[in-house]
C-alpha positions as a Markdown table, in Angstrom:
| # | Residue | x | y | z |
|---|---|---|---|---|
| 1 | Unk | 0.0 | 0.0 | 0.0 |
| 2 | Unk | 2.7 | 2.7 | 0.7 |
| 3 | Unk | 3.8 | 2.6 | -2.9 |
| 4 | Unk | 0.2 | 3.2 | -4.1 |
| 5 | Unk | 0.2 | 6.7 | -2.5 |
| 6 | Unk | 3.9 | 7.5 | -2.8 |
| 7 | Unk | 3.9 | 7.7 | 1.0 |
| 8 | Unk | 6.3 | 5.7 | 3.1 |
| 9 | Unk | 6.7 | 7.5 | 6.4 |
| 10 | Unk | 3.9 | 8.9 | 8.5 |
| 11 | Unk | 4.0 | 11.0 | 11.6 |
| 12 | Unk | 1.1 | 10.8 | 14.1 |
| 13 | Unk | 0.9 | 13.3 | 16.9 |
| 14 | Unk | -1.9 | 13.5 | 19.5 |
| 15 | Unk | -2.7 | 16.4 | 21.8 |
| 16 | Unk | -1.6 | 16.0 | 25.5 |
| 17 | Unk | -4.9 | 16.9 | 27.2 |
| 18 | Unk | -5.8 | 13.7 | 29.0 |
| 19 | Unk | -5.4 | 10.3 | 27.3 |
| 20 | Unk | -8.3 | 10.6 | 24.9 |
| 21 | Unk | -6.4 | 12.0 | 22.0 |
| 22 | Unk | -3.8 | 9.4 | 22.3 |
| 23 | Unk | -6.2 | 6.5 | 22.5 |
| 24 | Unk | -8.3 | 7.6 | 19.6 |
| 25 | Unk | -5.1 | 7.7 | 17.4 |
| 26 | Unk | -4.6 | 4.0 | 18.1 |
| 27 | Unk | -6.9 | 2.7 | 15.3 |
| 28 | Unk | -5.2 | 5.1 | 12.8 |
| 29 | Unk | -1.7 | 4.1 | 13.9 |
| 30 | Unk | -2.7 | 0.4 | 13.8 |
| 31 | Unk | -4.2 | 0.6 | 10.3 |
| 32 | Unk | -1.1 | 2.4 | 9.0 |
| 33 | Unk | 1.2 | -0.1 | 10.7 |
| 34 | Unk | -0.6 | -3.1 | 9.3 |
| 35 | Unk | -0.6 | -1.7 | 5.8 |
| 36 | Unk | 3.2 | -1.4 | 5.8 |
| 37 | Unk | 3.7 | 2.3 | 6.5 |
| 38 | Unk | 6.7 | 3.4 | 8.6 |
| 39 | Unk | 4.9 | 5.2 | 11.5 |
| 40 | Unk | 6.5 | 7.7 | 13.9 |
| 41 | Unk | 4.7 | 8.9 | 17.0 |
| 42 | Unk | 5.3 | 12.3 | 18.6 |
| 43 | Unk | 4.3 | 12.5 | 22.3 |
| 44 | Unk | 5.5 | 13.0 | 25.8 |
| 45 | Unk | 4.4 | 12.0 | 29.4 |
| 46 | Unk | 1.4 | 9.8 | 29.9 |
| 47 | Unk | 0.4 | 9.9 | 26.2 |
| 48 | Unk | 3.8 | 8.6 | 25.3 |
| 49 | Unk | 3.7 | 5.9 | 28.0 |
| 50 | Unk | 0.3 | 4.7 | 26.7 |
| 51 | Unk | 1.3 | 4.5 | 23.1 |
| 52 | Unk | 4.7 | 2.9 | 23.8 |
| 53 | Unk | 2.8 | 0.1 | 25.5 |
| 54 | Unk | 0.5 | -0.3 | 22.5 |
| 55 | Unk | 3.2 | 0.0 | 19.9 |
| 56 | Unk | 6.6 | -0.9 | 21.4 |
| 57 | Unk | 8.1 | -1.5 | 18.0 |
| 58 | Unk | 7.4 | 2.0 | 16.6 |
| 59 | Unk | 9.7 | 5.1 | 16.8 |
| 60 | Unk | 8.8 | 7.6 | 19.4 |
| 61 | Unk | 9.8 | 11.2 | 18.9 |
| 62 | Unk | 9.8 | 13.7 | 21.9 |
| 63 | Unk | 7.4 | 16.6 | 21.4 |
| 64 | Unk | 6.5 | 18.9 | 24.2 |
| 65 | Unk | 2.8 | 19.1 | 24.9 |
| 66 | Unk | 0.6 | 22.1 | 25.4 |
| 67 | Unk | 0.6 | 21.4 | 29.2 |
| 68 | Unk | -2.6 | 23.3 | 29.9 |
| 69 | Unk | -3.3 | 23.9 | 33.6 |
| 70 | Unk | -6.9 | 23.6 | 34.8 |
| 71 | Unk | -8.5 | 25.3 | 37.8 |
| 72 | Unk | -10.0 | 23.7 | 40.9 |
| 73 | Unk | -12.9 | 26.1 | 40.7 |
| 74 | Unk | -15.2 | 26.0 | 37.7 |
| 75 | Unk | -15.8 | 29.8 | 37.7 |
| 76 | Unk | -12.1 | 30.5 | 37.3 |
| 77 | Unk | -11.4 | 28.1 | 34.5 |
| 78 | Unk | -12.2 | 30.3 | 31.4 |
| 79 | Unk | -10.0 | 33.1 | 32.8 |
| 80 | Unk | -7.2 | 30.6 | 33.6 |
| 81 | Unk | -7.3 | 29.3 | 30.0 |
| 82 | Unk | -7.3 | 32.8 | 28.6 |
| 83 | Unk | -4.3 | 33.7 | 30.7 |
| 84 | Unk | -2.4 | 30.7 | 29.1 |
| 85 | Unk | -3.3 | 31.7 | 25.5 |
| 86 | Unk | 0.0 | 33.6 | 24.8 |
| 87 | Unk | 1.9 | 30.6 | 26.0 |
| 88 | Unk | -0.2 | 28.3 | 23.8 |
| 89 | Unk | 0.5 | 30.4 | 20.8 |
| 90 | Unk | 4.2 | 30.2 | 21.5 |
| 91 | Unk | 3.9 | 26.4 | 21.8 |
| 92 | Unk | 2.2 | 26.2 | 18.5 |
| 93 | Unk | 4.9 | 28.3 | 16.8 |
| 94 | Unk | 7.6 | 26.1 | 18.4 |
| 95 | Unk | 6.0 | 22.8 | 17.4 |
| 96 | Unk | 5.8 | 24.2 | 13.8 |
| 97 | Unk | 9.5 | 24.8 | 13.8 |
| 98 | Unk | 10.0 | 21.3 | 15.3 |
| 99 | Unk | 8.0 | 19.7 | 12.5 |
| 100 | Unk | 10.0 | 21.4 | 9.8 |
| 101 | Unk | 13.1 | 19.8 | 11.3 |
| 102 | Unk | 11.5 | 16.4 | 11.7 |
| 103 | Unk | 10.2 | 16.3 | 8.2 |
| 104 | Unk | 13.7 | 16.7 | 6.9 |
| 105 | Unk | 15.5 | 14.5 | 9.5 |
| 106 | Unk | 13.1 | 11.6 | 9.2 |
| 107 | Unk | 11.9 | 12.1 | 5.6 |
| 108 | Unk | 8.3 | 12.3 | 6.7 |
| 109 | Unk | 5.8 | 12.0 | 3.8 |
| 110 | Unk | 2.5 | 12.6 | 5.7 |
| 111 | Unk | 1.5 | 14.3 | 9.0 |
| 112 | Unk | -1.6 | 13.4 | 11.0 |
| 113 | Unk | -2.0 | 15.9 | 13.8 |
| 114 | Unk | -4.7 | 15.3 | 16.4 |
| 115 | Unk | -5.5 | 18.9 | 17.6 |
| 116 | Unk | -1.8 | 19.9 | 17.3 |
| 117 | Unk | -2.2 | 23.3 | 15.7 |
| 118 | Unk | 1.4 | 23.9 | 14.8 |
| 119 | Unk | 2.0 | 20.6 | 12.9 |
| 120 | Unk | 1.4 | 22.0 | 9.4 |
| 121 | Unk | 3.9 | 22.3 | 6.6 |
| 122 | Unk | 4.0 | 23.4 | 3.0 |
| 123 | Unk | 6.5 | 20.6 | 2.3 |
| 124 | Unk | 4.3 | 17.6 | 3.0 |
| 125 | Unk | 0.5 | 16.9 | 3.2 |
| 126 | Unk | -0.7 | 17.6 | 6.8 |
| 127 | Unk | -4.0 | 16.4 | 8.2 |
| 128 | Unk | -5.7 | 18.1 | 11.1 |
| 129 | Unk | -7.9 | 15.7 | 13.1 |
| 130 | Unk | -10.5 | 17.1 | 15.5 |
| 131 | Unk | -14.1 | 16.6 | 16.7 |
| 132 | Unk | -14.2 | 20.3 | 17.8 |
| 133 | Unk | -14.8 | 22.4 | 14.7 |
| 134 | Unk | -16.9 | 24.5 | 17.1 |
| 135 | Unk | -15.3 | 25.0 | 20.5 |
| 136 | Unk | -17.8 | 25.7 | 23.3 |
| 137 | Unk | -17.1 | 28.6 | 25.7 |
| 138 | Unk | -19.2 | 30.1 | 28.6 |
| 139 | Unk | -19.5 | 33.5 | 26.8 |
| 140 | Unk | -20.6 | 34.3 | 23.3 |
| 141 | Unk | -17.8 | 36.8 | 22.7 |
| 142 | Unk | -15.2 | 34.2 | 23.9 |
| 143 | Unk | -16.7 | 31.5 | 21.7 |
| 144 | Unk | -16.5 | 33.8 | 18.7 |
| 145 | Unk | -12.9 | 34.7 | 19.4 |
| 146 | Unk | -11.9 | 31.0 | 19.8 |
| 147 | Unk | -13.7 | 30.1 | 16.6 |
| 148 | Unk | -11.7 | 32.6 | 14.6 |
| 149 | Unk | -8.4 | 31.4 | 16.1 |
| 150 | Unk | -9.4 | 27.7 | 15.6 |
| 151 | Unk | -10.2 | 28.1 | 11.9 |
| 152 | Unk | -7.2 | 30.4 | 11.4 |
| 153 | Unk | -4.9 | 27.4 | 12.3 |
| 154 | Unk | -7.0 | 24.6 | 10.8 |
| 155 | Unk | -7.1 | 26.3 | 7.4 |
| 156 | Unk | -3.2 | 26.0 | 7.3 |
| 157 | Unk | -3.6 | 22.2 | 6.9 |
| 158 | Unk | -4.4 | 20.2 | 3.7 |
| 159 | Unk | -7.6 | 18.6 | 5.0 |
| 160 | Unk | -9.5 | 18.0 | 8.2 |
| 161 | Unk | -10.7 | 14.6 | 9.5 |
| 162 | Unk | -13.6 | 14.6 | 12.0 |
| 163 | Unk | -14.0 | 11.4 | 14.0 |
| 164 | Unk | -17.8 | 11.3 | 14.0 |
| 165 | Unk | -20.7 | 10.0 | 12.0 |
| 166 | Unk | -21.9 | 12.2 | 9.1 |
| 167 | Unk | -25.6 | 11.5 | 9.9 |
| 168 | Unk | -28.1 | 13.1 | 12.4 |
| 169 | Unk | -27.3 | 10.3 | 14.8 |
| 170 | Unk | -23.9 | 11.8 | 15.4 |
| 171 | Unk | -22.5 | 12.1 | 18.9 |
| 172 | Unk | -20.7 | 15.5 | 18.5 |
| 173 | Unk | -23.7 | 17.7 | 17.8 |
| 174 | Unk | -22.7 | 21.3 | 17.0 |
| 175 | Unk | -19.1 | 20.6 | 18.0 |
| 176 | Unk | -18.5 | 18.4 | 15.0 |
| 177 | Unk | -21.3 | 19.7 | 12.8 |
| 178 | Unk | -21.2 | 23.5 | 13.0 |
| 179 | Unk | -23.2 | 25.7 | 10.6 |
| 180 | Unk | -19.9 | 27.0 | 9.1 |
| 181 | Unk | -17.1 | 24.7 | 8.1 |
| 182 | Unk | -13.4 | 25.6 | 7.6 |
| 183 | Unk | -12.3 | 26.6 | 4.1 |
| 184 | Unk | -10.5 | 23.3 | 3.6 |
| 185 | Unk | -12.0 | 19.9 | 2.8 |
| 186 | Unk | -13.7 | 18.3 | 5.9 |
| 187 | Unk | -14.3 | 14.5 | 6.0 |
| 188 | Unk | -16.3 | 12.7 | 8.6 |
| 189 | Unk | -14.3 | 9.5 | 9.1 |
| 190 | Unk | -16.6 | 7.6 | 11.5 |
| 191 | Unk | -16.0 | 6.9 | 15.2 |
| 192 | Unk | -12.4 | 6.1 | 16.2 |
| 193 | Unk | -12.2 | 3.4 | 18.8 |
| 194 | Unk | -9.8 | 0.6 | 19.6 |
| 195 | Unk | -12.6 | -1.6 | 20.9 |
| 196 | Unk | -14.8 | -4.3 | 19.4 |
| 197 | Unk | -18.2 | -5.4 | 20.6 |
| 198 | Unk | -18.2 | -9.1 | 21.8 |
| 199 | Unk | -20.1 | -11.4 | 24.1 |
| 200 | Unk | -18.4 | -12.0 | 27.4 |
| 201 | Unk | -19.1 | -13.2 | 30.9 |
| 202 | Unk | -20.3 | -10.8 | 33.6 |
| 203 | Unk | -17.7 | -9.9 | 36.2 |
| 204 | Unk | -18.2 | -6.3 | 37.6 |
| 205 | Unk | -21.4 | -4.6 | 38.7 |
| 206 | Unk | -19.7 | -1.3 | 37.8 |
| 207 | Unk | -16.6 | 0.0 | 36.2 |
| 208 | Unk | -15.2 | 3.5 | 37.2 |
| 209 | Unk | -12.9 | 5.1 | 34.6 |
| 210 | Unk | -11.0 | 8.1 | 35.9 |
| 211 | Unk | -9.3 | 10.3 | 33.3 |
| 212 | Unk | -8.6 | 13.8 | 32.2 |
| 213 | Unk | -6.2 | 16.5 | 33.3 |
| 214 | Unk | -5.2 | 17.3 | 36.9 |
| 215 | Unk | -6.3 | 18.4 | 39.4 |
| 216 | Unk | -9.9 | 17.4 | 38.3 |
| 217 | Unk | -9.0 | 13.7 | 37.9 |
| 218 | Unk | -7.8 | 13.5 | 41.5 |
| 219 | Unk | -10.7 | 15.6 | 42.8 |
| 220 | Unk | -13.2 | 13.1 | 41.3 |
| 221 | Unk | -11.2 | 10.2 | 42.7 |
| 222 | Unk | -11.3 | 11.7 | 46.2 |
| 223 | Unk | -15.1 | 12.3 | 45.8 |
| 224 | Unk | -15.8 | 8.7 | 44.7 |
| 225 | Unk | -13.5 | 6.6 | 47.0 |
| 226 | Unk | -15.2 | 7.1 | 50.4 |
| 227 | Unk | -18.5 | 5.6 | 49.1 |
| 228 | Unk | -17.2 | 2.5 | 47.4 |
| 229 | Unk | -17.2 | 0.2 | 50.4 |
| 230 | Unk | -21.0 | 0.6 | 50.9 |
| 231 | Unk | -22.0 | -0.3 | 47.4 |
| 232 | Unk | -21.8 | -4.1 | 47.6 |
| 233 | Unk | -21.1 | -6.3 | 44.6 |
| 234 | Unk | -17.9 | -6.0 | 42.5 |
| 235 | Unk | -16.3 | -2.8 | 41.4 |
| 236 | Unk | -13.4 | -2.0 | 39.1 |
| 237 | Unk | -11.7 | 1.3 | 39.6 |
| 238 | Unk | -9.3 | 2.3 | 36.8 |
| 239 | Unk | -7.4 | 5.4 | 37.9 |
| 240 | Unk | -6.1 | 6.5 | 34.4 |
| 241 | Unk | -2.5 | 6.8 | 35.4 |
| 242 | Unk | -0.3 | 4.9 | 32.9 |
| 243 | Unk | 3.3 | 4.7 | 33.8 |
| 244 | Unk | 2.6 | 5.4 | 37.5 |
| 245 | Unk | 3.3 | 2.8 | 40.2 |
| 246 | Unk | 1.5 | 4.6 | 43.1 |
| 247 | Unk | -0.8 | 2.3 | 44.9 |
| 248 | Unk | -4.1 | 3.0 | 46.8 |
| 249 | Unk | -5.0 | 1.3 | 50.0 |
| 250 | Unk | -7.1 | -1.9 | 49.3 |
| 251 | Unk | -10.9 | -1.6 | 49.4 |
| 252 | Unk | -13.0 | -4.7 | 50.0 |
| 253 | Unk | -14.9 | -5.6 | 46.8 |
| 254 | Unk | -13.0 | -3.2 | 44.7 |
| 255 | Unk | -10.2 | -4.0 | 42.1 |
| 256 | Unk | -8.0 | -1.0 | 41.7 |
| 257 | Unk | -5.7 | -0.6 | 38.7 |
| 258 | Unk | -3.6 | 2.4 | 37.6 |
| 259 | Unk | -3.9 | 1.5 | 33.9 |
| 260 | Unk | -4.9 | -1.5 | 31.7 |
| 261 | Unk | -3.9 | -2.4 | 28.2 |
| 262 | Unk | -6.4 | -2.0 | 25.4 |
| 263 | Unk | -7.3 | -5.7 | 25.4 |
| 264 | Unk | -7.7 | -5.8 | 29.2 |
| 265 | Unk | -9.7 | -2.6 | 29.3 |
| 266 | Unk | -12.1 | -3.7 | 26.5 |
| 267 | Unk | -12.7 | -7.0 | 28.4 |
| 268 | Unk | -13.3 | -5.1 | 31.7 |
| 269 | Unk | -15.8 | -2.7 | 30.1 |
| 270 | Unk | -17.7 | -5.6 | 28.4 |
| 271 | Unk | -17.8 | -7.5 | 31.7 |
| 272 | Unk | -19.3 | -4.6 | 33.6 |
| 273 | Unk | -23.0 | -3.6 | 33.9 |
| 274 | Unk | -22.5 | 0.1 | 33.9 |
| 275 | Unk | -19.5 | 2.5 | 33.2 |
| 276 | Unk | -19.0 | 5.6 | 35.3 |
| 277 | Unk | -16.6 | 8.0 | 33.6 |
| 278 | Unk | -16.0 | 11.5 | 32.2 |
| 279 | Unk | -17.9 | 12.7 | 29.2 |
| 280 | Unk | -14.7 | 12.9 | 27.1 |
| 281 | Unk | -15.3 | 12.5 | 23.4 |
| 282 | Unk | -13.0 | 9.5 | 23.0 |
| 283 | Unk | -14.6 | 7.6 | 25.9 |
| 284 | Unk | -18.1 | 8.3 | 24.4 |
| 285 | Unk | -17.0 | 6.9 | 21.1 |
| 286 | Unk | -15.9 | 3.7 | 22.8 |
| 287 | Unk | -19.1 | 3.4 | 24.8 |
| 288 | Unk | -21.2 | 3.9 | 21.7 |
| 289 | Unk | -19.4 | 1.1 | 19.8 |
| 290 | Unk | -19.6 | -1.3 | 22.8 |
| 291 | Unk | -23.2 | -0.2 | 23.5 |
| 292 | Unk | -22.6 | 0.0 | 27.2 |
| 293 | Unk | -24.8 | 1.8 | 29.8 |
| 294 | Unk | -22.9 | 4.7 | 31.2 |
| 295 | Unk | -23.0 | 7.5 | 33.8 |
| 296 | Unk | -21.2 | 10.5 | 32.5 |
| 297 | Unk | -19.7 | 13.1 | 34.8 |
| 298 | Unk | -18.4 | 16.1 | 32.9 |
| 299 | Unk | -15.2 | 17.8 | 34.1 |
| 300 | Unk | -16.3 | 21.0 | 35.9 |
| 301 | Unk | -15.7 | 24.0 | 33.7 |
| 302 | Unk | -15.0 | 22.0 | 30.5 |
| 303 | Unk | -17.8 | 23.4 | 28.4 |
| 304 | Unk | -17.2 | 20.7 | 25.7 |
| 305 | Unk | -17.8 | 17.8 | 28.2 |
| 306 | Unk | -20.8 | 19.6 | 29.8 |
| 307 | Unk | -22.3 | 20.1 | 26.3 |
| 308 | Unk | -21.7 | 16.4 | 25.3 |
| 309 | Unk | -23.1 | 15.1 | 28.6 |
| 310 | Unk | -26.3 | 17.1 | 28.1 |
| 311 | Unk | -26.6 | 16.2 | 24.4 |
| 312 | Unk | -26.2 | 12.4 | 25.0 |
| 313 | Unk | -28.7 | 12.5 | 27.9 |
| 314 | Unk | -31.2 | 14.3 | 25.7 |
| 315 | Unk | -30.7 | 11.7 | 23.0 |
| 316 | Unk | -30.9 | 8.9 | 25.6 |
| 317 | Unk | -27.5 | 7.6 | 24.6 |
| 318 | Unk | -26.1 | 8.0 | 28.1 |
| 319 | Unk | -27.1 | 9.2 | 31.6 |
| 320 | Unk | -25.2 | 12.1 | 33.1 |
| 321 | Unk | -24.9 | 14.2 | 36.3 |
| 322 | Unk | -22.8 | 17.2 | 37.3 |
| 323 | Unk | -19.9 | 16.5 | 39.6 |
| 324 | Unk | -21.1 | 19.0 | 42.2 |
| 325 | Unk | -24.4 | 16.9 | 42.6 |
| 326 | Unk | -22.8 | 13.5 | 42.1 |
| 327 | Unk | -23.6 | 10.8 | 44.6 |
| 328 | Unk | -22.7 | 7.3 | 43.3 |
| 329 | Unk | -25.5 | 5.3 | 44.9 |
| 330 | Unk | -28.1 | 7.9 | 43.7 |
| 331 | Unk | -26.6 | 7.9 | 40.2 |
| 332 | Unk | -26.6 | 4.1 | 40.0 |
| 333 | Unk | -30.3 | 4.0 | 40.9 |
| 334 | Unk | -31.2 | 6.7 | 38.3 |
| 335 | Unk | -29.1 | 4.9 | 35.7 |
| 336 | Unk | -31.0 | 1.6 | 36.3 |
| 337 | Unk | -34.3 | 3.4 | 35.4 |
| 338 | Unk | -32.9 | 5.4 | 32.4 |
| 339 | Unk | -34.2 | 4.4 | 28.9 |
| 340 | Unk | -30.9 | 3.8 | 27.2 |
| 341 | Unk | -30.7 | 3.5 | 23.4 |
| 342 | Unk | -27.8 | 3.3 | 21.0 |
| 343 | Unk | -27.6 | 4.6 | 17.4 |
| 344 | Unk | -26.2 | 2.9 | 14.4 |
| 345 | Unk | -23.0 | 4.7 | 13.7 |
| 346 | Unk | -20.2 | 4.3 | 11.2 |
| 347 | Unk | -16.8 | 3.5 | 12.7 |
| 348 | Unk | -13.4 | 3.7 | 11.1 |
| 349 | Unk | -11.7 | 0.4 | 10.3 |
| 350 | Unk | -8.6 | -0.6 | 8.4 |
| 351 | Unk | -10.4 | -1.0 | 5.1 |
| 352 | Unk | -11.3 | 2.7 | 5.2 |
| 353 | Unk | -7.6 | 3.7 | 5.2 |
| 354 | Unk | -7.0 | 3.9 | 1.4 |
| 355 | Unk | -10.0 | 6.2 | 0.8 |
| 356 | Unk | -9.0 | 8.3 | 3.8 |
| 357 | Unk | -5.4 | 8.7 | 2.6 |
| 358 | Unk | -6.7 | 9.9 | -0.8 |
| 359 | Unk | -8.3 | 12.9 | 0.9 |
| 360 | Unk | -4.9 | 14.0 | 2.2 |
| 361 | Unk | -3.1 | 13.9 | -1.1 |
């Protein structure tokens, strides 16, 4: 296949906000790898640790992340993000210079950038992958400003891949299907997930998946831990900390893991009655494909997650509650009575790769 497109060497670079961007790149990387392309991965920290476990044979290139810092208080988050904007723009400029060097040093033929705004080049085709063509903000003036900046950078790329279904059954709503699109080709490539639906035995009454940026990951963990012992049954708590050996004190009836491989995580989700997790977009894609009942808890202040949690609850794809109101026993009772339904959605698979690559050339 590489010879068909005159492409041999592909760079894939996920954003460093939580693990979702890294995990949703796994199907793309896997398809490229199986089709004989030489794949390079650019990442650092937890994202690099995760992808190294999945693809130990691939070349990892160090690329500094955006390292966005989140606020403990929801009301301060928009202002904290705004204060970091100058630094983010500097990071984008720096990663653009980094890419120009890497293209020459490693003879890169194609770049796939998952929300990495600086990874564009006039020397090789560059794809921008995002589910956020419209970025939600708490104020209209701020949303308008962010939209202009967003498209300003997206339009420097050759094409844009959106990991969502093109139909009305989509899971991104106005995030992925805004009224106005960028002035470059936009392609809806289907859901990106490393998981496959399968029949399996029941093992857990509930599976709790912690994820996302600090300090909110730890704050939710601290909120959930005290109530676990009173639940009864079997619980799996996955802390979302790859590459971390820190251990929590044992809790009766609770299996605690810092991280699981893709295969083990898929099995654990399939073996669980209900999944309690953040309303991150990648997690939602995985739950839709596996058709699992879920309780979504949006990260406070993250307008995207708050929007998605509300949208999916309205569509009856998932049940959701705010973190400030969250009580696990109450949420489990509400979930048991919720009328879940799952849409039929297209998902990306290896056979889609040739047509997808054509859009980038």
